[in-house]
KEKELO-803602 format. One record per residue (C-alpha): x, y, z. Coordinates in steps of 0.2 Angstrom, whole numbers, plus 5000, padded with zeros to 4 digits. Each point is the difference from the previous one (the first is absolute). Example, Ala and Ser with C-alpha at 12.3 -4.5 7.8 and 13.67 -1.06 7.14 Angstrom:
2
506249785039;500650174997;
END
This chain:
117
501150324947;500949955016;501850055005;500449824998;499449994982;500950164996;501649955007;500149824992;499150014983;498749884995;498949915012;499649814999;498849895008;500149815002;498949865008;500949865008;499849835008;501349915010;500049815002;500949915013;499949855012;500649955017;500649825001;499849925018;499349845007;498750055013;498450074994;499850125015;501750064998;499750034981;498450105004;500950115013;501450034987;498850044987;499250135011;501750075005;500550004982;498650104994;500150125014;501850034998;499950004981;498850145000;501050095014;501749994990;499150044983;499350165008;501750045007;501049974984;498750104990;500250155011;501949984999;499950004981;498750144999;498749914991;498150005005;498749864999;499349865010;500349825005;498849865005;500049825005;498949894989;498949855005;501249894988;501550045012;500850134988;500450185003;499350124987;500050194997;500450154990;501550114999;500150184992;501350124998;501550064989;500549864988;501749975009;499249985017;498749894994;501349894992;501049995016;498449955009;499749874987;501749935003;499850005019;498349914998;500849874988;501649965009;500050065018;498450025009;499849985019;501549925009;499049845003;499249984984;500449884985;499450084984;499649874987;499550134987;499350174997;498750044987;499950184993;498550064990;499250164994;501650094999;499750174993;500550195000;498850105010;499750195000;499950025019;500149895016;498449925006;500649985018;500950125012;500949865010;500249815001;498849905011;499549835004;498249954995;499049885010;
END
């Protein structure tokens, strides 16, 4: 068992998908904003996960959402869930966040937090 698990009790795992949109008039501008949104969403998600001390991954989907998995002590996973639902990256607009497959796990499956491509 990792030091993280020993210090904080039960470990949790949860999958997530963040839905949002950018509202502007020009198509080119929209495409640029979407690219920037996804880049910075992943960057800020990784940064927040590291600050909170959770592990897992984040990835952009072809549907324009951000999906991933978070693992760690229950209180830290809950803090990350709150951040994913209410804060996100500075330029993001979060419409909703879906969480699924939330469960207690015996050990962490990841050693850090990363962006998948």
